[in-house]
N, C-alpha and C positions, 0 to 999 in steps of 0.2 A: 456233302458232295462239292467238287472242285470244279469251278469253271474259269476258265481265262477268257477275258473278254479283249479282243485285240483292236477294236474301235478306239478313236483318241478320246481321252481322259479329259475332264473339264478342270484339273489341276488344284481342285481343293484337298487341302491338307496332305498333299503327297508330292514328293520330289521326284516322281517317275514321268518321263516325257510322254509316254502314253500307255493304255492299256490299264487294266484293273485285275484284283484278284477277289474272287468271290468266296464265301463261306456261308454254307447253308443258304444261299441267294441273296446274302449281302455283301456290299464291297468292303472290305476289312478297313480299308485307309478312313471310312466314314463311321466305323464304329468305336466307341470308346476304348483303350487299350485293355482294360481290366475285363471287358464283356469278350474280346475276341481271345484272351490269355484264360478264360474258363473253358473255349473250347479248343482251341489250340495250343500245344507246346512246341516250342523250337529249340533245337538243341544245334548249335553253329560248331563249325570245325574247331577241333582244338581249343575249347574253353580253359580259362584260367580262373582260380578261385585265390580270395586273398590270403596272403601267408597266415597260417596259424589258426586257419577255420578247421573247424572239426566236422566231421561227416555228417552228424545229425542236423548241424547247422546250416549247412549247404543244402540239404534236402527241405528243411524248413521254408527256405525261401520260396519252394514251390507253392506254399500255401497263400502267398500274398495276393494273390486275385481273390481270394476267397475271403480276405480280411476287410475290415473299415476301419480308416482311421489308424491309430497307433495301439490298438487293443493288443493284449497277448495272446499267444497261441490258447485255442479252446482244447476240450478233451476232445472234440471231433478232430481237430488239426493234429494232435499228437496220434490218434488212432491212424489217420491215414499215413503220416510220416513212418511210423513204424510197420505200416503194411506194404510202402514202398520199399524198404530196406529190406524187408523180408523177402518180396518178389524178386529183388536184384540180388539176392545173398550177400547182404551186406550188413546185417543187424549185427554181426559180432565186431563189426568195424566202427561201429557208430560213435565211439567215443576217441576215434584215432583223428590226427592231422591229416588233412588232404594230402600235403607233401610228403607224407610217410607210405603212403600206399603205391602199388606200382601201378604201370598204365592202364591196365585193364580194370584194375579196382576203382580207379579214379574215373573211368567211363561209365562204369557202373553207377557210381554215385550221382553222377550228371544226371543218368538215366532216371535213377530213384526221384531226384529233385523234378524232372519232368512228370515222372509219373504221379508225385505229390500234387500236382495242378489237377490232377482228375479229370483231364480233357478227353474227348474223343478221338482227336487227330494229334500224332506226333511226327514233326518233322525232323530229320535229323542230316546233317551235312557230313558226309564222309566220316562217321562214327568210328572207323577203324584205324584212322589216319595214324601213323606213328607206332602203330602197336605190332608185336611179333604175331606169326600163325597163330599161337595157342590163344593169346588175347584177343585177336581178331574174332576167332571162331567162339571164343567165351562171350563176348558182347553181343555177337551175332544170334546165337542160341537163346541168350536172354530174351532178345528182342522178339523171336520167334514164339517163345513160350509166351510172351506176354499177348502178342496177335492172337494166338490160338485160344488160351485161356482167359483172356481177359476181354476179348474183342475189340482190342483197341486198332485203329486204323495207324499203319505206319508207312510213312512216305520216306524214302531214304535216297539219298545221293550218293552213288560208292562207283569207283571207276574199276574194282576188280569184277571182271566179267563173270568168274566161276563164283565167287560170292554172290554176285547177284542172281545167276541162276539158280544156285541150290536154295536161296533163303527166299526170295520172290515168288508171290504168285503173279504178279503183273509186271511186266518190265515195259520201259520207255527208252527206245535209243535216240540220242539227240546229235545234232551236228549243226554247227552254228546256230543254235537256237530253234532249228526246226526239227520236228518229228519226223524221223527217217522209217522207223518201225516201232509198233506197240502191240503187245498181247502177251501170251504166256512165253515161258523161258524158252519152250520149243520152238514157239514163232519167230522169237528174236534171235536166237542165239543160233543164227543161221550163216553159212559159208559167205552168202553174197552179202547179207547186211554188214557183217564184220569188214569187207571189201569196202563197202559204201561208205561206211561212218568211220573206221579206223585205217583206212588204206593198207590192210594187212591181208595176207594169204594163210587163213587159218585151217587147222584139221579140228573138227567139232566130232566129239564122239558122246557117248552115253557114261557118266560117271557110274561105275560099278556098285558104290557105296549106295548113291542116292538116286540113281537113274534117273537124273536129270543131265541135260545136256553140259559139256566140259571142253572148253577150249586147251587142248593138248599141246599143241604146238604152234608155232607161227613166226611168220617172216613179213618183212616189210615189202610191198609190190614193188617192182620196178618203175621207175620214172615212165610215166605213160599209162602205168595200169595194164588192166586185160579188158 
């Protein structure tokens, strides 16, 4: 469970000016890094791998929180790595270098690395950035499958409203750090919410493919709004 504490922080071991983030009731800035990494995996926007690194080598980095010292990968580590590659459809690419892959394939490798951490929570920051439409759907469908079949909690920052409504179970609309609306896609993808958050006049309909709300067209509101 995630909880945001808006009270003033005591400043211990953190650069934040205020507030704290809690994971399972514990402030993460007071927890050892490895302990946090065993519960939560984070995939930043547009990550980059060192030149010449192979797929299986990058995914193996996900096992770091479960290792002690500089010991070699165990049989269990190898099993988890292979499973992560299989879950993301990258097992046939495991011996390829990262830079030889397409954008969508690269994102799937990074997701596989996060899965190899075997965490309950996966945080992703704009995982579809710079990808074309096909690769965007490819990545989001992999994440949806992992959520449904492996029961992983996935928290994702994404600016494409239609993708958010299509794949999310719960949405939060933010404006200048404040929560404007939260709930199901049907509750958040409302005409007035889009006016308040994005200052646009949008036509929201039901997508015939998914039966989820879909922003069909929109215009900027005139100065002064409605």
